[in-house]
N, CA, C, O and the ligand as a Tripos MOL2 file, in Angstrom:
@<TRIPOS>MOLECULE
protein
  321   319    81     0     0
PROTEIN
NO_CHARGES

@<TRIPOS>ATOM
      1 N          92.4100   93.5250  103.4610 N.3       1 MET1
      2 CA         92.7990   94.9720  103.7650 C.3       1 MET1
      3 C          92.8400   95.2040  105.2970 C.2       1 MET1
      4 O          92.0050   94.7080  106.0520 O.2       1 MET1
      5 N          93.8150   95.9500  105.6870 N.am      2 ALA2
      6 CA         93.9660   96.1880  107.1680 C.3       2 ALA2
      7 C          92.7770   97.0920  107.6640 C.2       2 ALA2
      8 O          92.2290   97.8970  106.9110 O.2       2 ALA2
      9 N          92.4520   96.9320  108.8300 N.am      3 VAL3
     10 CA         91.3560   97.6380  109.5020 C.3       3 VAL3
     11 C          91.9750   98.4430  110.7340 C.2       3 VAL3
     12 O          92.5950   97.8560  111.6210 O.2       3 VAL3
     13 N          91.7790   99.7510  110.7360 N.am      4 CYS4
     14 CA         92.2010  100.4680  111.9610 C.3       4 CYS4
     15 C          91.6220  100.1670  113.1820 C.2       4 CYS4
     16 O          90.3930  100.2090  113.2360 O.2       4 CYS4
     17 N          92.2900   99.8550  114.2380 N.am      5 PRO5
     18 CA         91.5790   99.4070  115.4700 C.3       5 PRO5
     19 C          90.9460  100.5270  116.2270 C.2       5 PRO5
     20 O          90.2390  100.3210  117.2140 O.2       5 PRO5
     21 N          91.2030  101.6940  115.7630 N.am      6 ASN6
     22 CA         90.6240  102.8680  116.4990 C.3       6 ASN6
     23 C          89.3040  103.4100  115.7510 C.2       6 ASN6
     24 O          88.3330  103.6320  116.4740 O.2       6 ASN6
     25 N          89.1910  103.6210  114.4970 N.am      7 CYS7
     26 CA         88.1460  104.0800  113.7130 C.3       7 CYS7
     27 C          87.5230  103.0150  112.9210 C.2       7 CYS7
     28 O          86.4700  103.2480  112.3280 O.2       7 CYS7
     29 N          88.0840  101.8700  112.8640 N.am      8 GLU8
     30 CA         87.5650  100.7540  111.9660 C.3       8 GLU8
     31 C          87.5310  100.9760  110.5250 C.2       8 GLU8
     32 O          86.8490  100.2470  109.8050 O.2       8 GLU8
     33 N          88.2430  101.9650  110.0470 N.am      9 ALA9
     34 CA         88.2970  102.2300  108.6450 C.3       9 ALA9
     35 C          89.1710  101.2510  108.0470 C.2       9 ALA9
     36 O          90.1410  100.7970  108.6550 O.2       9 ALA9
     37 N          88.8310  100.8810  106.7700 N.am     10 GLU10
     38 CA         89.7660  100.0040  105.9570 C.3      10 GLU10
     39 C          90.7790  100.8410  105.3490 C.2      10 GLU10
     40 O          90.4910  101.8100  104.6460 O.2      10 GLU10
     41 N          92.0040  100.4650  105.6220 N.am     11 ILE11
     42 CA         93.0180  101.3480  105.1440 C.3      11 ILE11
     43 C          94.0530  100.4680  104.3080 C.2      11 ILE11
     44 O          94.2330   99.2810  104.5780 O.2      11 ILE11
     45 N          94.6630  101.0630  103.3680 N.am     12 GLU12
     46 CA         95.5950  100.3130  102.4600 C.3      12 GLU12
     47 C          96.9930  100.8410  102.5540 C.2      12 GLU12
     48 O          97.9250  100.3470  101.9210 O.2      12 GLU12
     49 N          97.1170  101.9450  103.4280 N.am     13 TYR13
     50 CA         98.5160  102.5310  103.7280 C.3      13 TYR13
     51 C          98.5030  103.1870  105.1150 C.2      13 TYR13
     52 O          97.4400  103.4830  105.6600 O.2      13 TYR13
     53 N          99.5880  103.3900  105.6230 N.am     14 LEU14
     54 CA         99.6750  104.2130  106.8290 C.3      14 LEU14
     55 C         100.3930  105.4890  106.6090 C.2      14 LEU14
     56 O         101.3290  105.5530  105.8130 O.2      14 LEU14
     57 N          99.9630  106.5450  107.3190 N.am     15 GLN15
     58 CA        100.5810  107.8020  107.0660 C.3      15 GLN15
     59 C         101.8830  107.7760  107.8760 C.2      15 GLN15
     60 O         101.8280  107.6220  109.0960 O.2      15 GLN15
     61 N         103.0540  107.9210  107.2370 N.am     16 TYR16
     62 CA        104.4140  107.8610  107.8750 C.3      16 TYR16
     63 C         104.8240  109.3540  108.2510 C.2      16 TYR16
     64 O         104.7130  110.2550  107.4200 O.2      16 TYR16
     65 N         105.2360  109.5460  109.3630 N.am     17 SER17
     66 CA        106.0680  110.6710  109.7100 C.3      17 SER17
     67 C         107.3340  110.3350  110.4920 C.2      17 SER17
     68 O         107.3570  109.4000  111.2920 O.2      17 SER17
     69 N         108.2980  111.0510  110.2670 N.am     18 GLY18
     70 CA        109.5830  110.8570  110.9180 C.3      18 GLY18
     71 C         110.5650  111.8390  110.4480 C.2      18 GLY18
     72 O         110.3140  112.6540  109.5600 O.2      18 GLY18
     73 N         111.7450  111.7450  111.0900 N.am     19 ARG19
     74 CA        112.7580  112.7280  110.7640 C.3      19 ARG19
     75 C         113.9650  111.8950  110.2610 C.2      19 ARG19
     76 O         114.3960  110.9980  110.9850 O.2      19 ARG19
     77 N         114.4910  112.1310  109.1400 N.am     20 LYS20
     78 CA        115.7720  111.6520  108.7430 C.3      20 LYS20
     79 C         116.6650  112.6810  108.4210 C.2      20 LYS20
     80 O         116.2290  113.6020  107.7310 O.2      20 LYS20
     81 N         117.8810  112.7020  108.8050 N.am     21 SER21
     82 CA        118.8210  113.6130  108.4240 C.3      21 SER21
     83 C         119.9500  112.9180  107.7390 C.2      21 SER21
     84 O         120.2300  111.7400  107.9610 O.2      21 SER21
     85 N         120.6040  113.6990  106.8810 N.am     22 CYS22
     86 CA        121.7720  112.9940  106.1640 C.3      22 CYS22
     87 C         122.7830  113.9670  105.8850 C.2      22 CYS22
     88 O         122.6040  115.1840  105.9310 O.2      22 CYS22
     89 N         123.9430  113.3370  105.5690 N.am     23 SER23
     90 CA        125.0290  114.2870  105.1330 C.3      23 SER23
     91 C         125.3050  113.8560  103.7850 C.2      23 SER23
     92 O         125.5770  112.6960  103.4760 O.2      23 SER23
     93 N         125.2140  114.9690  102.8870 N.am     24 ALA24
     94 CA        125.4290  114.6700  101.4530 C.3      24 ALA24
     95 C         126.1710  115.7470  100.7600 C.2      24 ALA24
     96 O         126.2980  116.8670  101.2550 O.2      24 ALA24
     97 N         126.6580  115.4060   99.6180 N.am     25 ARG25
     98 CA        127.3130  116.4560   98.6560 C.3      25 ARG25
     99 C         126.3000  116.7900   97.6450 C.2      25 ARG25
    100 O         125.6660  115.9180   97.0510 O.2      25 ARG25
    101 N         126.1400  118.0940   97.4410 N.am     26 TYR26
    102 CA        125.1770  118.5850   96.3960 C.3      26 TYR26
    103 C         126.0710  119.0850   95.2430 C.2      26 TYR26
    104 O         126.9800  119.8940   95.4260 O.2      26 TYR26
    105 N         125.7680  118.5730   94.0880 N.am     27 PHE27
    106 CA        126.4490  118.9380   92.8210 C.3      27 PHE27
    107 C         125.6580  120.0100   91.9570 C.2      27 PHE27
    108 O         126.1460  120.3770   90.8880 O.2      27 PHE27
    109 N         124.4760  120.5050   92.3890 N.am     28 GLY28
    110 CA        123.6820  121.2080   91.5810 C.3      28 GLY28
    111 C         122.8250  120.3190   90.7570 C.2      28 GLY28
    112 O         123.1120  119.1240   90.6880 O.2      28 GLY28
    113 N         121.7570  120.8180   90.1000 N.am     29 GLY29
    114 CA        120.9010  120.0450   89.2620 C.3      29 GLY29
    115 C         120.1940  118.8640   89.9010 C.2      29 GLY29
    116 O         119.9680  117.8240   89.2810 O.2      29 GLY29
    117 N         119.8780  119.0540   91.0870 N.am     30 HIS30
    118 CA        119.2060  118.0810   91.9270 C.3      30 HIS30
    119 C         120.0890  116.7800   92.0910 C.2      30 HIS30
    120 O         119.5700  115.6900   92.3290 O.2      30 HIS30
    121 N         121.2840  116.9330   91.9660 N.am     31 ILE31
    122 CA        122.1780  115.7360   92.2070 C.3      31 ILE31
    123 C         122.7340  115.7710   93.6010 C.2      31 ILE31
    124 O         123.4850  116.6660   93.9880 O.2      31 ILE31
    125 N         122.3390  114.7710   94.3310 N.am     32 TYR32
    126 CA        122.9700  114.6470   95.8200 C.3      32 TYR32
    127 C         123.7360  113.2680   95.8150 C.2      32 TYR32
    128 O         123.3100  112.2360   95.2950 O.2      32 TYR32
    129 N         124.7800  113.3990   96.3910 N.am     33 GLU33
    130 CA        125.6150  112.1530   96.6450 C.3      33 GLU33
    131 C         125.5620  111.9170   98.1730 C.2      33 GLU33
    132 O         126.2700  112.6030   98.9100 O.2      33 GLU33
    133 N         124.7450  110.9690   98.6630 N.am     34 VAL34
    134 CA        124.5790  110.8680  100.1410 C.3      34 VAL34
    135 C         125.7550  110.1500  100.6660 C.2      34 VAL34
    136 O         126.1010  109.0810  100.1630 O.2      34 VAL34
    137 N         126.4170  110.7110  101.7010 N.am     35 ASP35
    138 CA        127.4790  110.1360  102.4480 C.3      35 ASP35
    139 C         126.9560  109.1850  103.5340 C.2      35 ASP35
    140 O         127.3080  108.0130  103.6640 O.2      35 ASP35
    141 N         126.0840  109.8330  104.2860 N.am     36 GLN36
    142 CA        125.5710  109.1770  105.5110 C.3      36 GLN36
    143 C         124.1410  109.4750  105.7020 C.2      36 GLN36
    144 O         123.7220  110.5970  105.4180 O.2      36 GLN36
    145 N         123.2770  108.4650  106.2080 N.am     37 GLU37
    146 CA        121.9270  108.7100  106.6150 C.3      37 GLU37
    147 C         121.7790  108.4330  108.0730 C.2      37 GLU37
    148 O         122.3140  107.4670  108.6170 O.2      37 GLU37
    149 N         121.0830  109.2560  108.6520 N.am     38 PHE38
    150 CA        120.7090  109.0660  110.1760 C.3      38 PHE38
    151 C         119.3330  108.9990  110.3960 C.2      38 PHE38
    152 O         118.6540  109.9980  110.1570 O.2      38 PHE38
    153 N         118.7910  107.9260  110.8340 N.am     39 ALA39
    154 CA        117.3900  107.6780  111.1600 C.3      39 ALA39
    155 C         117.1920  107.9670  112.6220 C.2      39 ALA39
    156 O         117.8780  107.4050  113.4760 O.2      39 ALA39
    157 N         116.2830  108.8160  112.9040 N.am     40 GLU40
    158 CA        116.0110  108.9810  114.4310 C.3      40 GLU40
    159 C         114.7430  108.2130  114.8080 C.2      40 GLU40
    160 O         113.6240  108.7140  114.7030 O.2      40 GLU40
    161 N         114.9520  107.0820  115.2130 N.am     41 PHE41
    162 CA        113.8300  106.1440  115.2890 C.3      41 PHE41
    163 C         112.8380  106.5900  116.3370 C.2      41 PHE41
    164 O         111.6450  106.3060  116.2320 O.2      41 PHE41
    165 N         113.2850  107.2320  117.2700 N.am     42 GLY42
    166 CA        112.3040  107.6610  118.3390 C.3      42 GLY42
    167 C         111.2240  108.5060  117.7990 C.2      42 GLY42
    168 O         110.1230  108.5280  118.3500 O.2      42 GLY42
    169 N         111.4840  109.2020  116.7480 N.am     43 ASP43
    170 CA        110.4290  110.2010  116.2140 C.3      43 ASP43
    171 C         109.5970  109.5470  115.1310 C.2      43 ASP43
    172 O         108.7330  110.2200  114.5690 O.2      43 ASP43
    173 N         109.8010  108.2590  114.7950 N.am     44 GLU44
    174 CA        109.0430  107.7750  113.6520 C.3      44 GLU44
    175 C         107.7320  107.3310  114.1050 C.2      44 GLU44
    176 O         107.6370  106.7090  115.1620 O.2      44 GLU44
    177 N         106.6490  107.6190  113.3420 N.am     45 GLN45
    178 CA        105.3250  107.1230  113.6600 C.3      45 GLN45
    179 C         104.6860  106.6600  112.3760 C.2      45 GLN45
    180 O         104.9820  107.1380  111.2810 O.2      45 GLN45
    181 N         103.7690  105.6780  112.5670 N.am     46 TRP46
    182 CA        102.9230  105.2910  111.3950 C.3      46 TRP46
    183 C         101.4750  105.3360  111.8600 C.2      46 TRP46
    184 O         101.0230  104.5730  112.7150 O.2      46 TRP46
    185 N         100.7630  106.3060  111.2250 N.am     47 CYS47
    186 CA         99.3960  106.6170  111.7160 C.3      47 CYS47
    187 C          98.3430  106.2160  110.8470 C.2      47 CYS47
    188 O          98.6410  106.0610  109.6630 O.2      47 CYS47
    189 N          97.1170  106.0090  111.2230 N.am     48 CYS48
    190 CA         95.9120  105.8840  110.4170 C.3      48 CYS48
    191 C          95.6000  107.1040  109.5670 C.2      48 CYS48
    192 O          95.3960  108.1910  110.1070 O.2      48 CYS48
    193 N          95.5560  106.9420  108.1970 N.am     49 PRO49
    194 CA         95.3240  108.0800  107.3640 C.3      49 PRO49
    195 C          93.9470  108.7730  107.5080 C.2      49 PRO49
    196 O          93.7090  109.8880  107.0440 O.2      49 PRO49
    197 N          93.0480  108.0010  108.2040 N.am     50 LYS50
    198 CA         91.6440  108.5030  108.3970 C.3      50 LYS50
    199 C          91.5990  109.2630  109.7400 C.2      50 LYS50
    200 O          91.2750  110.4500  109.7690 O.2      50 LYS50
    201 N          91.9200  108.5830  110.8320 N.am     51 CYS51
    202 CA         91.6330  109.2470  112.1280 C.3      51 CYS51
    203 C          92.9350  109.8240  112.7540 C.2      51 CYS51
    204 O          92.9090  110.4760  113.7980 O.2      51 CYS51
    205 N          94.0980  109.5450  112.0490 N.am     52 HIS52
    206 CA         95.3730  110.0370  112.4970 C.3      52 HIS52
    207 C          95.8830  109.5690  113.7650 C.2      52 HIS52
    208 O          96.8100  110.1420  114.3360 O.2      52 HIS52
    209 N          95.2770  108.4980  114.2410 N.am     53 GLU53
    210 CA         95.8560  107.9060  115.4210 C.3      53 GLU53
    211 C          97.0840  107.2020  115.2040 C.2      53 GLU53
    212 O          97.2220  106.4940  114.2060 O.2      53 GLU53
    213 N          98.0790  107.3550  116.1480 N.am     54 VAL54
    214 CA         99.3500  106.6610  115.9900 C.3      54 VAL54
    215 C          99.1600  105.1950  116.2780 C.2      54 VAL54
    216 O          98.9010  104.8170  117.4200 O.2      54 VAL54
    217 N          99.2900  104.3200  115.2140 N.am     55 LEU55
    218 CA         99.1620  102.8540  115.3890 C.3      55 LEU55
    219 C         100.4310  102.1380  115.6700 C.2      55 LEU55
    220 O         100.4670  101.1360  116.3840 O.2      55 LEU55
    221 N         101.5290  102.6910  115.0690 N.am     56 PHE56
    222 CA        102.8110  101.9230  115.2840 C.3      56 PHE56
    223 C         104.0050  102.9740  115.4120 C.2      56 PHE56
    224 O         104.0130  104.0740  114.8600 O.2      56 PHE56
    225 N         104.8910  102.5230  116.1290 N.am     57 THR57
    226 CA        106.2060  103.2240  116.1120 C.3      57 THR57
    227 C         107.3550  102.3880  115.7180 C.2      57 THR57
    228 O         108.5140  102.6890  116.0030 O.2      57 THR57
    229 N         106.9830  101.2240  114.9880 N.am     58 ASN58
    230 CA        107.8350  100.2130  114.6220 C.3      58 ASN58
    231 C         107.5910   99.7750  113.2510 C.2      58 ASN58
    232 O         106.4740   99.3350  112.9770 O.2      58 ASN58
    233 N         108.5520   99.8450  112.3040 N.am     59 GLU59
    234 CA        108.2910   99.6340  110.8730 C.3      59 GLU59
    235 C         107.9070   98.2080  110.6610 C.2      59 GLU59
    236 O         107.0440   97.9440  109.8230 O.2      59 GLU59
    237 N         108.5120   97.2190  111.3950 N.am     60 CYS60
    238 CA        108.2380   95.8430  111.2010 C.3      60 CYS60
    239 C         106.7400   95.6290  111.5260 C.2      60 CYS60
    240 O         106.0720   94.9910  110.7130 O.2      60 CYS60
    241 N         106.1720   96.0970  112.6210 N.am     61 LEU61
    242 CA        104.8590   95.9030  113.0220 C.3      61 LEU61
    243 C         103.9850   96.5300  112.0350 C.2      61 LEU61
    244 O         103.0080   95.8990  111.6320 O.2      61 LEU61
    245 N         104.2430   97.7600  111.5830 N.am     62 ALA62
    246 CA        103.6000   98.4610  110.5420 C.3      62 ALA62
    247 C         103.3840   97.6470  109.2910 C.2      62 ALA62
    248 O         102.2630   97.5040  108.8020 O.2      62 ALA62
    249 N         104.5090   97.1030  108.7690 N.am     63 ASP63
    250 CA        104.4780   96.3250  107.7170 C.3      63 ASP63
    251 C         103.6220   95.0510  107.7930 C.2      63 ASP63
    252 O         102.8900   94.6950  106.8690 O.2      63 ASP63
    253 N         103.7670   94.3560  109.0090 N.am     64 GLY64
    254 CA        102.9450   93.2360  109.2340 C.3      64 GLY64
    255 C         101.5140   93.5590  109.2270 C.2      64 GLY64
    256 O         100.7300   92.7650  108.7060 O.2      64 GLY64
    257 N         101.0800   94.7060  109.7850 N.am     65 PHE65
    258 CA         99.7790   95.1250  109.8750 C.3      65 PHE65
    259 C          99.2210   95.2730  108.4610 C.2      65 PHE65
    260 O          98.1430   94.7420  108.1960 O.2      65 PHE65
    261 N          99.8880   95.9590  107.5450 N.am     66 LEU66
    262 CA         99.3890   96.1610  106.1600 C.3      66 LEU66
    263 C          99.2850   94.7610  105.4850 C.2      66 LEU66
    264 O          98.3840   94.5350  104.6770 O.2      66 LEU66
    265 N         100.1800   93.8540  105.8080 N.am     67 ARG67
    266 CA        100.0520   92.6620  105.2190 C.3      67 ARG67
    267 C          99.0480   91.6200  105.9100 C.2      67 ARG67
    268 O          98.9140   90.4650  105.5080 O.2      67 ARG67
    269 N          98.4210   92.1230  106.9010 N.am     68 GLY68
    270 CA         97.3660   91.3280  107.5800 C.3      68 GLY68
    271 C          97.9210   90.2370  108.5360 C.2      68 GLY68
    272 O          97.2300   89.2970  108.9290 O.2      68 GLY68
    273 N          99.1710   90.4220  108.8670 N.am     69 LYS69
    274 CA         99.9250   89.5690  109.7970 C.3      69 LYS69
    275 C          99.9250   90.0260  111.2300 C.2      69 LYS69
    276 O         100.1290   89.2330  112.1500 O.2      69 LYS69
    277 N          99.6990   91.2830  111.4130 N.am     70 VAL70
    278 CA         99.7530   91.8590  112.8150 C.3      70 VAL70
    279 C          98.3750   92.5280  113.0950 C.2      70 VAL70
    280 O          97.8670   93.3070  112.2890 O.2      70 VAL70
    281 N          97.8290   92.2060  114.2090 N.am     71 ILE71
    282 CA         96.6290   92.8590  114.5700 C.3      71 ILE71
    283 C          97.0400   93.6230  115.8040 C.2      71 ILE71
    284 O          97.4930   93.0270  116.7810 O.2      71 ILE71
    285 N          96.8720   95.0820  115.7750 N.am     72 PRO72
    286 CA         97.1800   95.8390  116.8860 C.3      72 PRO72
    287 C          96.2710   95.5180  118.1760 C.2      72 PRO72
    288 O          95.0430   95.5890  118.1350 O.2      72 PRO72
    289 N          96.9450   95.1830  119.2390 N.am     73 ALA73
    290 CA         96.1990   94.8180  120.4120 C.3      73 ALA73
    291 C          95.5060   95.9860  120.9620 C.2      73 ALA73
    292 O          94.3710   95.8240  121.4100 O.2      73 ALA73
    293 N          96.0550   97.1500  120.9800 N.am     74 LYS74
    294 CA         95.5050   98.3820  121.5160 C.3      74 LYS74
    295 C          96.1120   99.5340  120.7010 C.2      74 LYS74
    296 O          97.1220   99.3570  120.0200 O.2      74 LYS74
    297 N          95.4770  100.7280  120.7820 N.am     75 VAL75
    298 CA         95.8810  101.7750  120.1080 C.3      75 VAL75
    299 C          96.9280  102.6470  120.9960 C.2      75 VAL75
    300 O          96.6820  103.0750  122.1240 O.2      75 VAL75
    301 N          98.1200  102.8270  120.2940 N.am     76 LEU76
    302 CA         99.2020  103.5500  120.9080 C.3      76 LEU76
    303 C          98.7780  105.1110  120.9390 C.2      76 LEU76
    304 O          97.7480  105.5720  120.4470 O.2      76 LEU76
    305 N          99.6540  105.7300  121.5280 N.am     77 GLY77
    306 CA         99.5560  107.2940  121.4070 C.3      77 GLY77
    307 C          98.8330  107.9590  122.5040 C.2      77 GLY77
    308 O          98.8030  109.1870  122.5680 O.2      77 GLY77
    309 N          98.2220  107.1690  123.4120 N.am     78 GLU78
    310 CA         97.5700  107.9490  124.5550 C.3      78 GLU78
    311 C          98.2220  107.5290  125.8360 C.2      78 GLU78
    312 O          98.3900  106.3280  126.0470 O.2      78 GLU78
    313 N          98.5820  108.3870  126.6640 N.am     79 GLY79
    314 CA         99.0740  108.1040  128.0420 C.3      79 GLY79
    315 C         100.5690  107.8170  127.8930 C.2      79 GLY79
    316 O         101.3840  108.4590  128.5550 O.2      79 GLY79
    317 N         100.9390  106.8690  127.0400 N.am     80 GLY80
    318 CA        102.3040  106.4760  126.9880 C.3      80 GLY80
    319 C         102.4620  105.1480  127.4330 C.2      80 GLY80
    320 O         103.5800  104.6340  127.4580 O.2      80 GLY80
    321 ZN         91.7030  105.1730  112.1200 Zn       81 ZN81
@<TRIPOS>BOND
     1     1     2 1
     2     2     3 1
     3     3     4 2
     4     3     5 am
     5     5     6 1
     6     6     7 1
     7     7     8 2
     8     7     9 am
     9     9    10 1
    10    10    11 1
    11    11    12 2
    12    11    13 am
    13    13    14 1
    14    14    15 1
    15    15    16 2
    16    15    17 am
    17    17    18 1
    18    18    19 1
    19    19    20 2
    20    19    21 am
    21    21    22 1
    22    22    23 1
    23    23    24 2
    24    23    25 am
    25    25    26 1
    26    26    27 1
    27    27    28 2
    28    27    29 am
    29    29    30 1
    30    30    31 1
    31    31    32 2
    32    31    33 am
    33    33    34 1
    34    34    35 1
    35    35    36 2
    36    35    37 am
    37    37    38 1
    38    38    39 1
    39    39    40 2
    40    39    41 am
    41    41    42 1
    42    42    43 1
    43    43    44 2
    44    43    45 am
    45    45    46 1
    46    46    47 1
    47    47    48 2
    48    47    49 am
    49    49    50 1
    50    50    51 1
    51    51    52 2
    52    51    53 am
    53    53    54 1
    54    54    55 1
    55    55    56 2
    56    55    57 am
    57    57    58 1
    58    58    59 1
    59    59    60 2
    60    59    61 am
    61    61    62 1
    62    62    63 1
    63    63    64 2
    64    63    65 am
    65    65    66 1
    66    66    67 1
    67    67    68 2
    68    67    69 am
    69    69    70 1
    70    70    71 1
    71    71    72 2
    72    71    73 am
    73    73    74 1
    74    74    75 1
    75    75    76 2
    76    75    77 am
    77    77    78 1
    78    78    79 1
    79    79    80 2
    80    79    81 am
    81    81    82 1
    82    82    83 1
    83    83    84 2
    84    83    85 am
    85    85    86 1
    86    86    87 1
    87    87    88 2
    88    87    89 am
    89    89    90 1
    90    90    91 1
    91    91    92 2
    92    91    93 am
    93    93    94 1
    94    94    95 1
    95    95    96 2
    96    95    97 am
    97    97    98 1
    98    98    99 1
    99    99   100 2
   100    99   101 am
   101   101   102 1
   102   102   103 1
   103   103   104 2
   104   103   105 am
   105   105   106 1
   106   106   107 1
   107   107   108 2
   108   107   109 am
   109   109   110 1
   110   110   111 1
   111   111   112 2
   112   111   113 am
   113   113   114 1
   114   114   115 1
   115   115   116 2
   116   115   117 am
   117   117   118 1
   118   118   119 1
   119   119   120 2
   120   119   121 am
   121   121   122 1
   122   122   123 1
   123   123   124 2
   124   123   125 am
   125   125   126 1
   126   126   127 1
   127   127   128 2
   128   127   129 am
   129   129   130 1
   130   130   131 1
   131   131   132 2
   132   131   133 am
   133   133   134 1
   134   134   135 1
   135   135   136 2
   136   135   137 am
   137   137   138 1
   138   138   139 1
   139   139   140 2
   140   139   141 am
   141   141   142 1
   142   142   143 1
   143   143   144 2
   144   143   145 am
   145   145   146 1
   146   146   147 1
   147   147   148 2
   148   147   149 am
   149   149   150 1
   150   150   151 1
   151   151   152 2
   152   151   153 am
   153   153   154 1
   154   154   155 1
   155   155   156 2
   156   155   157 am
   157   157   158 1
   158   158   159 1
   159   159   160 2
   160   159   161 am
   161   161   162 1
   162   162   163 1
   163   163   164 2
   164   163   165 am
   165   165   166 1
   166   166   167 1
   167   167   168 2
   168   167   169 am
   169   169   170 1
   170   170   171 1
   171   171   172 2
   172   171   173 am
   173   173   174 1
   174   174   175 1
   175   175   176 2
   176   175   177 am
   177   177   178 1
   178   178   179 1
   179   179   180 2
   180   179   181 am
   181   181   182 1
   182   182   183 1
   183   183   184 2
   184   183   185 am
   185   185   186 1
   186   186   187 1
   187   187   188 2
   188   187   189 am
   189   189   190 1
   190   190   191 1
   191   191   192 2
   192   191   193 am
   193   193   194 1
   194   194   195 1
   195   195   196 2
   196   195   197 am
   197   197   198 1
   198   198   199 1
   199   199   200 2
   200   199   201 am
   201   201   202 1
   202   202   203 1
   203   203   204 2
   204   203   205 am
   205   205   206 1
   206   206   207 1
   207   207   208 2
   208   207   209 am
   209   209   210 1
   210   210   211 1
   211   211   212 2
   212   211   213 am
   213   213   214 1
   214   214   215 1
   215   215   216 2
   216   215   217 am
   217   217   218 1
   218   218   219 1
   219   219   220 2
   220   219   221 am
   221   221   222 1
   222   222   223 1
   223   223   224 2
   224   223   225 am
   225   225   226 1
   226   226   227 1
   227   227   228 2
   228   227   229 am
   229   229   230 1
   230   230   231 1
   231   231   232 2
   232   231   233 am
   233   233   234 1
   234   234   235 1
   235   235   236 2
   236   235   237 am
   237   237   238 1
   238   238   239 1
   239   239   240 2
   240   239   241 am
   241   241   242 1
   242   242   243 1
   243   243   244 2
   244   243   245 am
   245   245   246 1
   246   246   247 1
   247   247   248 2
   248   247   249 am
   249   249   250 1
   250   250   251 1
   251   251   252 2
   252   251   253 am
   253   253   254 1
   254   254   255 1
   255   255   256 2
   256   255   257 am
   257   257   258 1
   258   258   259 1
   259   259   260 2
   260   259   261 am
   261   261   262 1
   262   262   263 1
   263   263   264 2
   264   263   265 am
   265   265   266 1
   266   266   267 1
   267   267   268 2
   268   267   269 am
   269   269   270 1
   270   270   271 1
   271   271   272 2
   272   271   273 am
   273   273   274 1
   274   274   275 1
   275   275   276 2
   276   275   277 am
   277   277   278 1
   278   278   279 1
   279   279   280 2
   280   279   281 am
   281   281   282 1
   282   282   283 1
   283   283   284 2
   284   283   285 am
   285   285   286 1
   286   286   287 1
   287   287   288 2
   288   287   289 am
   289   289   290 1
   290   290   291 1
   291   291   292 2
   292   291   293 am
   293   293   294 1
   294   294   295 1
   295   295   296 2
   296   295   297 am
   297   297   298 1
   298   298   299 1
   299   299   300 2
   300   299   301 am
   301   301   302 1
   302   302   303 1
   303   303   304 2
   304   303   305 am
   305   305   306 1
   306   306   307 1
   307   307   308 2
   308   307   309 am
   309   309   310 1
   310   310   311 1
   311   311   312 2
   312   311   313 am
   313   313   314 1
   314   314   315 1
   315   315   316 2
   316   315   317 am
   317   317   318 1
   318   318   319 1
   319   319   320 2
@<TRIPOS>SUBSTRUCTURE
     1 MET1         2 RESIDUE 1 A MET
     2 ALA2         6 RESIDUE 1 A ALA
     3 VAL3        10 RESIDUE 1 A VAL
     4 CYS4        14 RESIDUE 1 A CYS
     5 PRO5        18 RESIDUE 1 A PRO
     6 ASN6        22 RESIDUE 1 A ASN
     7 CYS7        26 RESIDUE 1 A CYS
     8 GLU8        30 RESIDUE 1 A GLU
     9 ALA9        34 RESIDUE 1 A ALA
    10 GLU10       38 RESIDUE 1 A GLU
    11 ILE11       42 RESIDUE 1 A ILE
    12 GLU12       46 RESIDUE 1 A GLU
    13 TYR13       50 RESIDUE 1 A TYR
    14 LEU14       54 RESIDUE 1 A LEU
    15 GLN15       58 RESIDUE 1 A GLN
    16 TYR16       62 RESIDUE 1 A TYR
    17 SER17       66 RESIDUE 1 A SER
    18 GLY18       70 RESIDUE 1 A GLY
    19 ARG19       74 RESIDUE 1 A ARG
    20 LYS20       78 RESIDUE 1 A LYS
    21 SER21       82 RESIDUE 1 A SER
    22 CYS22       86 RESIDUE 1 A CYS
    23 SER23       90 RESIDUE 1 A SER
    24 ALA24       94 RESIDUE 1 A ALA
    25 ARG25       98 RESIDUE 1 A ARG
    26 TYR26      102 RESIDUE 1 A TYR
    27 PHE27      106 RESIDUE 1 A PHE
    28 GLY28      110 RESIDUE 1 A GLY
    29 GLY29      114 RESIDUE 1 A GLY
    30 HIS30      118 RESIDUE 1 A HIS
    31 ILE31      122 RESIDUE 1 A ILE
    32 TYR32      126 RESIDUE 1 A TYR
    33 GLU33      130 RESIDUE 1 A GLU
    34 VAL34      134 RESIDUE 1 A VAL
    35 ASP35      138 RESIDUE 1 A ASP
    36 GLN36      142 RESIDUE 1 A GLN
    37 GLU37      146 RESIDUE 1 A GLU
    38 PHE38      150 RESIDUE 1 A PHE
    39 ALA39      154 RESIDUE 1 A ALA
    40 GLU40      158 RESIDUE 1 A GLU
    41 PHE41      162 RESIDUE 1 A PHE
    42 GLY42      166 RESIDUE 1 A GLY
    43 ASP43      170 RESIDUE 1 A ASP
    44 GLU44      174 RESIDUE 1 A GLU
    45 GLN45      178 RESIDUE 1 A GLN
    46 TRP46      182 RESIDUE 1 A TRP
    47 CYS47      186 RESIDUE 1 A CYS
    48 CYS48      190 RESIDUE 1 A CYS
    49 PRO49      194 RESIDUE 1 A PRO
    50 LYS50      198 RESIDUE 1 A LYS
    51 CYS51      202 RESIDUE 1 A CYS
    52 HIS52      206 RESIDUE 1 A HIS
    53 GLU53      210 RESIDUE 1 A GLU
    54 VAL54      214 RESIDUE 1 A VAL
    55 LEU55      218 RESIDUE 1 A LEU
    56 PHE56      222 RESIDUE 1 A PHE
    57 THR57      226 RESIDUE 1 A THR
    58 ASN58      230 RESIDUE 1 A ASN
    59 GLU59      234 RESIDUE 1 A GLU
    60 CYS60      238 RESIDUE 1 A CYS
    61 LEU61      242 RESIDUE 1 A LEU
    62 ALA62      246 RESIDUE 1 A ALA
    63 ASP63      250 RESIDUE 1 A ASP
    64 GLY64      254 RESIDUE 1 A GLY
    65 PHE65      258 RESIDUE 1 A PHE
    66 LEU66      262 RESIDUE 1 A LEU
    67 ARG67      266 RESIDUE 1 A ARG
    68 GLY68      270 RESIDUE 1 A GLY
    69 LYS69      274 RESIDUE 1 A LYS
    70 VAL70      278 RESIDUE 1 A VAL
    71 ILE71      282 RESIDUE 1 A ILE
    72 PRO72      286 RESIDUE 1 A PRO
    73 ALA73      290 RESIDUE 1 A ALA
    74 LYS74      294 RESIDUE 1 A LYS
    75 VAL75      298 RESIDUE 1 A VAL
    76 LEU76      302 RESIDUE 1 A LEU
    77 GLY77      306 RESIDUE 1 A GLY
    78 GLU78      310 RESIDUE 1 A GLU
    79 GLY79      314 RESIDUE 1 A GLY
    80 GLY80      318 RESIDUE 1 A GLY
    81 ZN81       321 GROUP 0 **** ****
């Protein structure tokens, strides 16, 4: 299991926050037909669910972390 480098909690998922906007056609009855999706990568964050520290801003690294392949060298989110 992955271990948070900030609070050392064992975590099995990361709290994701981000913004995605899309252009879709709505037909009623919860039926959407998505034409285009726009990801705004600059706003995406993967945080520790325990201490809410931002650990990753990159999905590949976040995925590797949960698979035990990436050890974060330092905690992001302070200073810049
Ligand atoms: Zn943590």
